[in-house]
C-alpha positions as CSV (number, residue, x, y, z in Angstrom):
1,X,-20.6,166.8,-14.7
2,X,-20.2,170.5,-15.2
3,X,-23.0,173.2,-15.6
4,X,-22.8,173.7,-19.1
5,X,-23.1,170.0,-19.2
6,X,-25.9,169.9,-17.3
7,X,-27.9,173.0,-18.8
8,X,-27.5,171.1,-22.2
9,X,-28.9,167.9,-20.8
10,X,-32.1,169.5,-19.2
11,X,-32.3,171.6,-23.1
12,X,-31.8,168.3,-24.7
13,X,-34.7,166.8,-22.4
14,X,-37.1,169.7,-22.8
15,X,-36.9,169.8,-26.5
16,X,-38.5,166.0,-26.7
17,X,-42.0,166.3,-27.6
18,X,-42.9,162.7,-28.7
19,X,-42.3,161.0,-25.5
20,X,-43.1,162.3,-21.7
21,X,-39.4,162.6,-19.7
22,X,-39.4,163.0,-16.2
23,X,-37.8,162.4,-12.7
24,X,-39.8,161.1,-10.1
25,X,-38.4,160.9,-6.1
26,X,-37.8,157.6,-4.6
27,X,-41.3,158.4,-2.8
28,X,-43.0,158.5,-6.2
29,X,-43.2,162.3,-6.5
30,X,-42.6,164.3,-9.5
31,X,-39.3,166.1,-9.8
32,X,-39.2,167.5,-13.3
33,X,-41.5,168.1,-16.5
34,X,-40.3,168.4,-19.8
35,X,-42.3,169.4,-22.6
36,X,-43.3,166.2,-24.1
37,X,-45.0,165.4,-20.5
38,X,-47.0,168.6,-21.1
39,X,-48.0,167.9,-24.2
40,X,-49.4,163.9,-23.3
41,X,-50.9,165.2,-20.1
42,X,-51.9,168.5,-20.4
43,X,-50.9,169.6,-17.3
44,X,-47.6,172.1,-17.2
45,X,-45.0,171.6,-14.6
46,X,-46.2,173.9,-12.1
47,X,-49.4,172.0,-11.8
48,X,-47.5,168.6,-11.6
49,X,-44.0,169.3,-9.3
50,X,-44.5,167.7,-6.1
51,X,-47.2,165.5,-6.7
52,X,-47.8,162.1,-6.8
53,X,-48.0,160.0,-10.0
54,X,-50.5,158.3,-9.1
55,X,-52.8,161.5,-10.1
56,X,-52.4,159.9,-13.8
57,X,-53.9,156.3,-13.0
58,X,-57.0,155.3,-13.5
59,X,-59.5,154.2,-10.8
60,X,-58.9,150.5,-11.5
61,X,-55.3,150.8,-11.4
62,X,-55.6,152.9,-8.6
63,X,-57.5,149.9,-6.6
64,X,-54.9,147.5,-7.9
65,X,-52.2,149.7,-6.3
66,X,-50.2,149.5,-9.6
67,X,-47.9,152.9,-8.9
68,X,-46.7,151.4,-5.8
69,X,-46.1,148.1,-7.7
70,X,-44.1,149.8,-10.3
71,X,-42.2,151.8,-8.0
72,X,-41.4,148.5,-6.0
73,X,-40.3,146.8,-8.8
74,X,-37.8,149.6,-10.5
75,X,-36.2,149.7,-7.0
76,X,-35.8,146.0,-6.2
77,X,-34.7,145.0,-10.2
78,X,-33.3,148.5,-11.2
79,X,-36.0,148.9,-14.2
80,X,-39.5,148.1,-15.3
81,X,-41.9,148.2,-18.1
82,X,-45.3,148.8,-17.9
83,X,-48.8,149.6,-20.5
84,X,-51.4,150.7,-19.3
85,X,-54.6,153.3,-19.9
86,X,-53.4,156.5,-18.1
87,X,-55.8,159.9,-17.1
88,X,-54.9,163.6,-18.9
89,X,-56.1,166.5,-17.0
90,X,-59.2,167.0,-19.0
91,X,-60.1,163.4,-17.7
92,X,-59.9,161.6,-21.2
93,X,-57.6,158.8,-21.2
94,X,-54.7,157.3,-23.3
95,X,-52.7,153.9,-23.7
96,X,-49.2,154.7,-22.3
97,X,-46.2,152.4,-22.4
98,X,-43.8,153.5,-19.6
99,X,-40.1,152.8,-18.4
100,X,-39.1,153.3,-15.0
101,X,-35.2,153.1,-14.7
102,X,-33.7,153.6,-10.9
103,X,-31.5,156.2,-10.8
104,X,-28.5,155.9,-8.5
105,X,-25.5,158.3,-7.6
106,X,-21.9,157.5,-8.7
107,X,-21.4,155.8,-5.2
108,X,-24.5,153.2,-5.5
109,X,-27.2,155.4,-3.6
110,X,-30.6,155.3,-5.1
111,X,-31.5,158.7,-5.3
112,X,-35.0,158.3,-7.8
113,X,-36.4,157.1,-10.9
114,X,-36.2,158.3,-14.6
115,X,-39.3,157.6,-16.4
116,X,-40.0,157.1,-20.4
117,X,-43.8,157.4,-21.2
118,X,-44.9,156.9,-24.8
119,X,-48.4,157.5,-26.1
120,X,-49.5,154.4,-27.8
121,X,-53.2,154.8,-28.0
122,X,-53.1,155.0,-32.0
123,X,-51.3,151.7,-31.9
124,X,-53.9,149.8,-29.2
125,X,-56.7,151.0,-30.8
126,X,-55.5,149.8,-33.9
127,X,-54.7,146.5,-32.2
128,X,-58.1,146.6,-30.2
129,X,-59.8,146.6,-34.0
130,X,-57.7,143.7,-35.4
131,X,-58.6,141.7,-32.4
132,X,-62.1,142.7,-32.9
133,X,-62.2,141.9,-36.2
134,X,-60.3,138.4,-36.1
135,X,-62.9,137.6,-33.1
136,X,-66.1,139.0,-35.3
137,X,-64.5,136.9,-38.2
138,X,-63.9,134.1,-35.9
139,X,-67.2,134.0,-34.8
140,X,-68.9,134.8,-38.2
141,X,-66.8,131.3,-39.7
142,X,-68.2,129.2,-36.5
143,X,-72.1,130.8,-37.2
144,X,-71.7,129.7,-40.8
145,X,-74.0,126.1,-40.4
146,X,-74.8,125.7,-44.0
147,X,-70.9,125.4,-45.2
148,X,-67.6,123.5,-44.7
149,X,-65.4,126.5,-43.7
150,X,-61.7,125.3,-42.6
151,X,-57.7,126.0,-43.6
152,X,-55.2,123.7,-44.2
153,X,-51.8,123.4,-43.8
154,X,-49.5,123.4,-46.9
155,X,-49.3,119.2,-46.8
156,X,-53.3,119.6,-46.9
157,X,-53.7,118.8,-42.9
158,X,-56.5,120.8,-41.5
159,X,-55.6,123.5,-38.8
160,X,-59.1,124.8,-38.4
161,X,-62.7,123.8,-38.3
162,X,-66.1,125.4,-38.0
163,X,-69.4,124.5,-36.8
164,X,-70.4,123.9,-40.9
165,X,-67.7,121.3,-41.1
166,X,-68.7,119.6,-38.3
167,X,-72.4,119.3,-39.0
168,X,-72.2,118.4,-42.9
169,X,-69.1,116.0,-42.5
170,X,-69.8,114.8,-39.1
171,X,-66.3,115.2,-37.1
172,X,-65.7,117.6,-34.0
173,X,-62.9,119.7,-34.3
174,X,-61.1,117.7,-31.8
175,X,-61.5,114.7,-33.6
176,X,-60.3,116.2,-37.3
177,X,-57.6,118.6,-36.6
178,X,-54.4,117.2,-38.3
179,X,-56.1,114.8,-40.3
180,X,-55.3,115.0,-43.9
181,X,-57.9,116.7,-46.4
182,X,-58.1,113.1,-48.2
183,X,-60.1,111.7,-45.2
184,X,-63.0,112.8,-46.7
185,X,-62.7,111.3,-50.4
186,X,-63.9,108.3,-51.3
187,X,-61.6,104.9,-51.7
188,X,-61.7,105.3,-55.8
189,X,-60.7,109.0,-55.5
190,X,-58.4,108.4,-53.0
191,X,-56.4,105.6,-55.2
192,X,-56.8,107.9,-58.2
193,X,-54.9,110.7,-56.2
194,X,-57.8,113.1,-56.8
195,X,-56.7,114.7,-53.0
196,X,-53.1,115.6,-54.3
197,X,-54.4,116.5,-57.8
198,X,-56.7,119.3,-56.0
199,X,-54.1,120.3,-53.5
200,X,-51.5,120.6,-56.8
201,X,-53.7,122.7,-58.7
202,X,-54.8,125.0,-55.9
203,X,-51.2,125.4,-55.4
204,X,-49.7,126.2,-58.7
205,X,-53.1,128.0,-60.1
206,X,-54.1,129.6,-56.8
207,X,-57.6,128.1,-57.1
208,X,-59.6,124.5,-57.5
209,X,-63.1,124.1,-57.8
210,X,-65.1,121.1,-58.2
211,X,-68.0,118.7,-57.4
212,X,-67.9,114.9,-56.4
213,X,-69.0,112.5,-53.8
214,X,-67.7,113.1,-50.3
215,X,-67.6,110.7,-47.4
216,X,-68.9,112.1,-43.8
217,X,-68.1,110.0,-40.5
218,X,-70.9,107.7,-40.4
219,X,-69.7,106.7,-44.0
220,X,-72.7,108.2,-45.8
221,X,-71.6,109.9,-49.1
222,X,-73.2,113.5,-50.3
223,X,-72.3,115.7,-53.1
224,X,-70.1,118.6,-52.8
225,X,-69.2,121.5,-54.2
226,X,-65.8,122.3,-53.1
227,X,-63.4,125.4,-53.7
228,X,-59.9,125.3,-52.6
229,X,-57.8,128.4,-52.5
230,X,-54.0,129.1,-52.0
231,X,-53.3,131.3,-49.1
232,X,-49.9,133.2,-49.2
233,X,-47.9,135.1,-46.3
234,X,-47.1,139.0,-46.1
235,X,-44.0,137.9,-47.8
236,X,-45.8,136.0,-50.6
237,X,-44.7,132.7,-49.4
238,X,-47.2,129.8,-49.3
239,X,-48.6,129.2,-45.8
240,X,-51.3,127.1,-46.7
241,X,-55.1,126.9,-47.8
242,X,-58.5,127.8,-47.4
243,X,-61.2,125.2,-48.0
244,X,-64.7,125.8,-48.3
245,X,-67.5,122.9,-49.0
246,X,-71.2,123.0,-49.7
247,X,-73.2,119.9,-49.8
248,X,-75.7,120.0,-52.9
249,X,-77.1,116.7,-52.6
250,X,-80.5,118.0,-52.6
251,X,-79.9,120.6,-55.2
252,X,-77.9,117.5,-57.7
253,X,-81.2,115.3,-57.1
254,X,-83.7,118.0,-58.1
255,X,-81.8,118.9,-61.3
256,X,-81.6,115.0,-61.8
257,X,-85.5,114.9,-61.3
258,X,-86.2,117.9,-63.3
259,X,-83.9,116.5,-66.1
260,X,-86.0,113.3,-65.6
261,X,-89.0,115.2,-66.0
262,X,-87.9,117.2,-69.0
263,X,-87.4,113.6,-70.5
264,X,-90.6,112.1,-69.6
265,X,-92.2,115.1,-71.2
266,X,-90.2,115.0,-74.4
267,X,-90.9,111.5,-74.5
268,X,-94.5,112.2,-74.0
269,X,-94.6,114.8,-76.6
270,X,-93.0,112.6,-79.2
271,X,-95.4,109.9,-78.8
272,X,-98.4,112.2,-79.2
273,X,-97.1,113.6,-82.0
274,X,-96.6,110.3,-83.7
275,X,-100.1,109.3,-82.1
276,X,-101.3,112.3,-84.2
277,X,-99.8,111.3,-87.1
278,X,-100.5,107.5,-86.7
279,X,-104.1,108.0,-85.9
280,X,-104.5,110.4,-89.0
281,X,-103.4,107.6,-91.3
282,X,-105.2,105.3,-89.6
283,X,-108.5,106.7,-90.3
284,X,-107.7,107.6,-94.0
285,X,-106.8,103.9,-94.4
286,X,-110.3,102.7,-92.4
287,X,-111.9,104.8,-95.1
288,X,-110.3,103.2,-97.9
289,X,-110.9,99.7,-96.3
290,X,-114.4,100.1,-96.0
291,X,-114.6,101.0,-99.6
292,X,-112.4,98.1,-100.2
293,X,-114.5,95.4,-97.7
294,X,-117.7,96.6,-98.4
295,X,-117.4,95.8,-102.4
296,X,-115.5,92.5,-101.7
297,X,-118.6,91.7,-99.8
298,X,-121.1,92.7,-102.4
299,X,-119.4,90.7,-105.0
300,X,-118.9,87.1,-103.0
301,X,-123.1,87.3,-103.0
302,X,-122.6,87.9,-106.8
303,X,-120.1,85.1,-107.3
304,X,-121.4,82.3,-105.3
305,X,-121.7,80.3,-108.5
306,X,-118.1,80.6,-109.4
307,X,-115.7,78.3,-106.8
308,X,-112.4,79.7,-108.2
309,X,-113.7,83.6,-108.3
310,X,-114.7,82.8,-104.9
311,X,-111.3,81.6,-103.5
312,X,-109.5,84.5,-105.1
313,X,-112.3,86.6,-103.4
314,X,-112.0,84.9,-100.1
315,X,-108.4,85.8,-100.3
316,X,-108.8,89.6,-101.1
317,X,-111.3,89.5,-98.1
318,X,-108.8,88.2,-95.8
319,X,-105.9,90.8,-96.7
320,X,-108.7,93.6,-96.5
321,X,-109.7,92.7,-92.8
322,X,-105.8,92.0,-92.0
323,X,-105.5,95.8,-93.0
324,X,-108.3,96.5,-90.9
325,X,-107.1,94.7,-87.8
326,X,-103.9,96.2,-88.1
327,X,-105.4,100.1,-88.6
328,X,-107.0,99.2,-85.3
329,X,-103.7,98.5,-83.7
330,X,-102.7,102.1,-85.1
331,X,-105.9,103.8,-83.2
332,X,-105.1,101.9,-80.0
333,X,-101.7,103.5,-80.2
334,X,-102.8,106.8,-80.8
335,X,-105.7,106.4,-78.2
336,X,-108.4,106.9,-81.1
337,X,-110.0,103.3,-81.1
338,X,-113.2,103.1,-79.4
339,X,-113.1,100.9,-77.1
340,X,-115.7,99.3,-74.5
341,X,-114.3,98.7,-71.0
342,X,-116.1,96.1,-68.6
343,X,-115.4,94.7,-65.4
344,X,-113.1,91.8,-66.1
345,X,-112.0,88.8,-64.2
346,X,-108.5,89.1,-65.2
347,X,-107.7,85.6,-63.9
348,X,-110.4,83.9,-65.4
349,X,-109.5,85.7,-68.8
350,X,-106.3,84.5,-68.6
351,X,-107.4,80.9,-68.2
352,X,-109.5,81.2,-70.9
353,X,-107.1,81.6,-73.5
354,X,-104.1,80.0,-72.2
355,X,-104.5,77.0,-74.8
356,X,-104.2,80.2,-77.3
357,X,-101.2,81.7,-75.4
358,X,-99.4,78.2,-75.3
359,X,-100.0,77.6,-79.1
360,X,-98.8,80.9,-79.9
361,X,-95.6,80.4,-78.0
362,X,-94.9,77.3,-79.8
363,X,-93.7,74.0,-78.3
364,X,-90.0,74.8,-76.8
365,X,-91.3,77.7,-74.4
366,X,-93.2,77.1,-71.0
367,X,-95.6,79.5,-70.0
368,X,-96.8,79.7,-66.2
369,X,-99.2,81.6,-64.8
370,X,-98.9,83.0,-61.0
371,X,-102.3,84.6,-59.6
372,X,-103.1,85.4,-56.0
373,X,-106.5,83.9,-54.9
374,X,-108.1,87.1,-54.2
375,X,-107.5,89.7,-57.5
376,X,-109.6,92.5,-58.2
377,X,-111.5,92.9,-61.5
378,X,-110.1,95.5,-64.2
379,X,-112.3,97.9,-66.2
380,X,-110.9,97.3,-69.7
381,X,-112.2,96.2,-73.1
382,X,-111.6,92.7,-72.7
383,X,-111.2,91.7,-76.6
384,X,-108.6,94.5,-76.6
385,X,-106.8,92.9,-73.4
386,X,-106.8,89.6,-75.2
387,X,-104.7,91.1,-78.0
388,X,-102.5,92.8,-76.0
389,X,-101.7,89.7,-73.8
390,X,-101.4,87.7,-76.8
391,X,-99.0,90.8,-78.5
392,X,-96.9,90.2,-75.5
393,X,-96.3,86.5,-75.4
394,X,-95.0,86.5,-78.9
395,X,-93.0,89.6,-78.4
396,X,-91.5,87.1,-75.2
397,X,-91.7,84.0,-77.7
398,X,-89.5,86.2,-80.7
399,X,-86.9,86.8,-77.7
400,X,-86.2,83.2,-76.9
401,X,-85.6,81.8,-80.0
402,X,-84.0,78.5,-78.5
403,X,-86.7,78.3,-76.2
404,X,-87.3,79.3,-72.7
405,X,-89.5,80.4,-70.1
406,X,-92.6,82.8,-69.5
407,X,-94.5,83.9,-66.5
408,X,-97.8,85.7,-66.3
409,X,-98.4,87.2,-62.8
410,X,-100.7,89.4,-61.7
411,X,-101.1,91.3,-58.2
412,X,-103.4,94.2,-56.7
413,X,-101.8,97.6,-56.4
414,X,-102.6,100.8,-54.5
415,X,-100.9,104.2,-55.3
416,X,-101.3,106.4,-51.9
417,X,-99.8,109.5,-53.5
418,X,-98.3,111.1,-56.8
419,X,-94.9,110.2,-57.7
420,X,-95.2,106.8,-58.1
421,X,-92.6,105.2,-60.7
422,X,-95.7,104.4,-63.2
423,X,-96.7,108.2,-63.1
424,X,-100.4,107.3,-62.6
425,X,-102.6,109.1,-60.1
426,X,-103.6,107.8,-57.0
427,X,-106.1,104.7,-56.8
428,X,-106.3,101.0,-57.3
429,X,-104.9,99.1,-60.0
430,X,-103.9,95.3,-60.8
431,X,-100.5,94.8,-62.4
432,X,-100.3,92.0,-65.1
433,X,-96.6,91.2,-65.8
434,X,-95.3,88.9,-68.6
435,X,-91.8,88.2,-67.9
436,X,-89.1,86.3,-70.0
437,X,-85.8,85.1,-69.9
438,X,-84.5,85.7,-73.5
439,X,-82.0,88.3,-74.7
440,X,-83.5,91.4,-73.6
441,X,-82.7,95.1,-74.7
442,X,-80.7,97.6,-74.2
443,X,-81.4,101.0,-73.4
444,X,-81.5,102.5,-76.9
445,X,-83.9,99.9,-77.8
446,X,-85.9,99.8,-74.3
447,X,-86.3,104.0,-75.7
448,X,-88.0,103.1,-78.6
449,X,-89.6,100.1,-78.2
450,X,-93.3,101.6,-78.1
451,X,-93.0,103.5,-81.3
452,X,-95.1,102.3,-83.9
453,X,-93.3,100.5,-86.8
454,X,-90.3,100.4,-84.4
455,X,-89.2,96.4,-84.5
456,X,-86.0,94.5,-84.2
457,X,-87.4,91.4,-85.3
458,X,-86.0,91.8,-89.3
459,X,-87.8,92.7,-92.7
460,X,-91.3,90.6,-93.0
461,X,-90.9,89.5,-89.3
462,X,-93.1,92.0,-87.7
463,X,-95.4,95.4,-88.3
464,X,-93.6,97.3,-84.7
465,X,-97.3,97.6,-83.8
466,X,-97.4,95.2,-81.1
467,X,-96.1,97.2,-77.9
468,X,-97.7,100.1,-79.3
469,X,-100.9,98.9,-79.4
470,X,-100.4,97.5,-75.7
471,X,-99.3,101.0,-75.0
472,X,-102.3,102.9,-76.7
473,X,-104.6,100.3,-74.9
474,X,-103.2,101.2,-71.7
475,X,-103.5,105.0,-71.7
476,X,-107.2,104.7,-73.3
477,X,-108.1,102.5,-70.3
478,X,-106.2,104.9,-67.8
479,X,-103.5,102.7,-66.9
480,X,-99.7,102.5,-68.2
481,X,-97.6,100.2,-69.9
482,X,-94.0,99.8,-68.1
483,X,-91.2,98.1,-69.5
484,X,-88.2,97.2,-67.7
485,X,-85.3,94.8,-69.5
486,X,-81.3,94.6,-69.5
487,X,-79.3,93.1,-72.4
488,X,-79.0,89.6,-72.0
489,X,-81.2,89.2,-68.5
490,X,-84.8,89.0,-70.2
491,X,-87.8,91.2,-70.0
492,X,-90.7,92.4,-68.1
493,X,-93.6,94.2,-69.4
494,X,-95.9,95.4,-67.0
495,X,-99.7,96.3,-68.0
496,X,-101.0,98.7,-64.8
497,X,-104.7,99.0,-65.5
498,X,-107.4,100.5,-63.3
499,X,-109.4,98.5,-60.9
500,X,-113.4,98.1,-61.4
501,X,-115.2,99.8,-59.0
502,X,-117.2,97.1,-57.9
503,X,-116.9,93.1,-59.0
504,X,-120.8,92.5,-59.0
505,X,-121.0,94.2,-62.2
506,X,-118.4,92.1,-63.8
507,X,-119.5,90.6,-66.7
508,X,-118.7,87.2,-68.1
509,X,-115.9,87.9,-71.2
510,X,-117.4,85.4,-74.1
511,X,-117.4,85.9,-78.0
512,X,-120.3,87.7,-79.5
513,X,-122.8,85.6,-81.2
514,X,-122.7,85.2,-85.0
515,X,-124.9,88.4,-86.7
516,X,-127.2,87.1,-89.8
517,X,-126.2,88.2,-93.2
518,X,-129.4,90.1,-93.7
519,X,-131.7,92.6,-91.9
520,X,-134.2,91.4,-89.8
521,X,-135.7,95.1,-89.7
522,X,-137.1,94.9,-93.3
523,X,-136.6,97.7,-96.1
524,X,-136.1,101.1,-94.8
525,X,-135.4,104.8,-96.3
526,X,-131.8,105.8,-95.1
527,X,-130.0,108.8,-95.5
528,X,-126.5,108.1,-96.1
529,X,-123.9,110.8,-95.6
530,X,-120.3,110.8,-96.0
531,X,-117.9,113.5,-97.3
532,X,-115.8,111.1,-99.2
533,X,-117.9,109.7,-102.3
534,X,-116.4,106.5,-102.1
535,X,-117.5,105.7,-99.0
536,X,-120.9,107.0,-99.0
537,X,-121.6,104.9,-102.8
538,X,-120.1,101.9,-100.8
539,X,-122.6,101.9,-97.8
540,X,-125.0,102.8,-100.1
541,X,-124.3,99.7,-102.3
542,X,-124.2,97.6,-99.1
543,X,-127.4,98.8,-97.9
544,X,-129.4,98.7,-101.0
545,X,-128.4,94.7,-101.4
546,X,-129.6,94.6,-98.0
547,X,-133.4,95.5,-99.3
548,X,-133.2,99.2,-98.0
549,X,-133.2,102.2,-100.1
550,X,-131.1,104.6,-99.8
551,X,-130.4,108.6,-100.6
552,X,-126.4,110.1,-100.5
553,X,-125.1,113.4,-99.2
554,X,-121.4,114.5,-99.4
555,X,-122.0,117.4,-96.6
556,X,-123.8,118.0,-93.4
557,X,-125.5,121.2,-95.6
558,X,-126.5,118.8,-98.3
559,X,-128.1,116.4,-95.5
560,X,-130.0,119.0,-93.9
561,X,-131.4,119.9,-97.6
562,X,-132.6,116.1,-98.3
563,X,-134.5,116.2,-94.7
564,X,-136.3,119.3,-95.3
565,X,-137.3,118.2,-98.8
566,X,-138.2,114.6,-98.2
567,X,-139.8,113.5,-94.8
568,X,-139.8,109.6,-95.4
569,X,-136.4,109.0,-94.1
570,X,-136.5,106.2,-91.5
571,X,-133.0,106.0,-90.6
572,X,-129.6,108.6,-91.0
573,X,-126.2,107.4,-91.1
574,X,-123.8,109.9,-90.9
575,X,-119.9,110.1,-90.8
576,X,-118.0,112.3,-88.1
577,X,-115.2,113.7,-89.6
578,X,-116.5,116.4,-92.2
579,X,-115.6,119.7,-93.7
580,X,-117.4,122.8,-92.3
581,X,-120.0,121.0,-90.4
582,X,-118.9,117.9,-88.4
583,X,-121.4,114.9,-87.8
584,X,-121.9,115.6,-84.1
585,X,-123.0,119.5,-85.2
586,X,-125.3,117.7,-87.8
587,X,-126.7,115.4,-85.6
588,X,-127.5,118.5,-82.9
589,X,-129.2,120.4,-86.0
590,X,-131.3,117.2,-87.0
591,X,-132.5,116.3,-83.1
592,X,-133.5,119.4,-82.9
593,X,-135.6,119.5,-85.7
594,X,-136.9,115.9,-86.5
595,X,-135.9,114.4,-83.0
596,X,-137.7,111.3,-83.7
597,X,-135.7,110.3,-86.6
598,X,-133.5,107.7,-85.5
599,X,-129.2,108.3,-85.9
600,X,-125.9,105.9,-86.3
601,X,-123.0,107.8,-85.8
602,X,-119.9,106.0,-88.0
603,X,-116.4,106.5,-87.0
604,X,-113.0,105.5,-86.3
605,X,-112.3,108.0,-83.6
606,X,-113.0,107.3,-80.0
607,X,-112.5,111.1,-78.4
608,X,-115.3,112.6,-78.9
609,X,-116.6,115.5,-77.1
610,X,-117.9,114.5,-73.9
611,X,-121.5,114.4,-73.3
612,X,-122.0,114.4,-77.4
613,X,-124.9,112.4,-79.1
614,X,-126.1,110.3,-76.0
615,X,-128.8,108.9,-77.7
616,X,-126.8,108.0,-80.9
617,X,-125.8,104.6,-82.0
618,X,-122.4,104.5,-82.9
619,X,-120.6,102.5,-85.6
620,X,-117.0,102.0,-85.4
621,X,-114.8,101.9,-88.6
622,X,-113.8,100.0,-90.5
623,X,-117.1,97.8,-90.4
624,X,-118.4,95.2,-92.4
625,X,-121.7,93.7,-93.8
626,X,-122.5,92.2,-90.4
627,X,-121.6,95.2,-88.1
628,X,-124.0,97.3,-90.4
629,X,-126.7,94.6,-90.5
630,X,-126.2,94.8,-86.6
631,X,-126.3,98.4,-86.1
632,X,-129.3,99.3,-88.6
633,X,-131.7,96.7,-86.5
634,X,-130.7,98.0,-83.1
635,X,-131.7,101.5,-85.0
636,X,-135.1,100.2,-85.8
637,X,-135.9,98.2,-82.9
638,X,-135.0,101.9,-80.7
639,X,-137.4,103.6,-82.9
640,X,-140.4,100.9,-82.7
641,X,-139.6,101.0,-79.1
642,X,-140.0,104.5,-78.7
643,X,-143.1,104.8,-80.9
644,X,-144.3,102.0,-78.6
645,X,-144.2,104.0,-75.5
646,X,-145.6,107.1,-76.9
């Protein structure tokens, strides 16, 4: 090469600023230095010529003797390429890509090395950032324990697995990698092609989201929320899927429990509304029936000489009393009927009416009773319980028109904590069950079974108040009526009733002795208070027929005026539901001004304010002549006892 060529070559090398190009002697000392070297390292030629290349290596590289190793490899192999940290003049480091080529003369004699160095610090830093980001992302995915996050290839086979996936599904990474997504689906979903459908939708639309049952390694199921996203490469080609699965079984159960609670509240509110309506209607019927029954009983005495008229009158009285029984059922449903709970031996009560139950069921039906040897007494109104049990047996009979089998059972139950299926508070109960093998009820019928006037027996075959009355009795007694039934599989009615505190105070459940038709207390002056003139007039007529003297008042204010003007009254009988001032408010004023006056509260309502009128006798509506005689005599006896003790 001539001198001009050499000079041009040197000019070319010196003009390259992006690459550090220099010649290195065989011993590793620097023989030439271009502008690119100066720019990369900060050294000018005068500072480095004749110096060894070790001056650019970091301490750890010097400790490993990397400069010597590079020179030896380049000498032996003719070329070597390395990357590593190098040191600038100011002490800072940069990432360098270094290529050493062995330089030989035309005759093959090695005379040194040609070194080309590139500053790749920015690329190195970018790679480090990417590596750190990928590592952080991997640690993030592995650290997520509440979600199963993993990758699928285009065919749906699993290619990655995080700790959340292992926790939720039970498989380790080694067990599941390479398996297909369908591993987690139920047999029914696999048969229906659900896994393939999900992957197909994700591939075509970019995303698939759904909820459904999934299967763990141990075979258990969980309710999963699933998202599958399509993943594309840099070239837009489909390379796989990202899948996120959450176990939302607890949330689903909570939602279901909330829905059940809302439905129970709705049913409770519906029954409460119907109960309010039923109670109001029954109260008005009570007043009407009182007028009818009272008037008919008065006519019965006056028509004793006419057998034909007495027969017609008896039919009218029987109809009116059946109407009174109907209103009692309505009030029982509305929980407004006055109950007289006592400690009842349930086993003895059922045995006492077993023949009545069998006659009511008919000859084609067999009734069996199964009771444990030790059965707690219950706190309930015995008369109402007998009627409730009779209603349940008759319902079971009607469900088996071709005959069948009824089983009456009872057992002690203890509710330890709230949340029991009966929705009753913790405590001791006795569960009385009546089970039949009849046609049963479907879900829609079962839902409405306790509604008043709802019946499936056809026109004229039932009032629809049987189960309503049983429901009302149970609620008013602090218990619950539970029905279980399926179409074609019979029905079980469970009547849960609270245990009595002690068995020693149990009363033998016997029918009350007949009451004489005429009062034994002698003639009394009685103030009759009722806002309904028809009721007041009828009650006065019955009392007058019994030999008493009556004065009527159609309001509480009028009653107070009568008492203020006349101080000879022996007794006051007052209604409860009156406008402006109700019966209890009237009683409070009367007791404050005339404390020795006996008072009778006549009402069909059971739910009166607590602690009200404790010393007042109660006369449940509707009542007849015998009931009136009994309570008037009781009031007279109580008044006589007070006078004697005074």
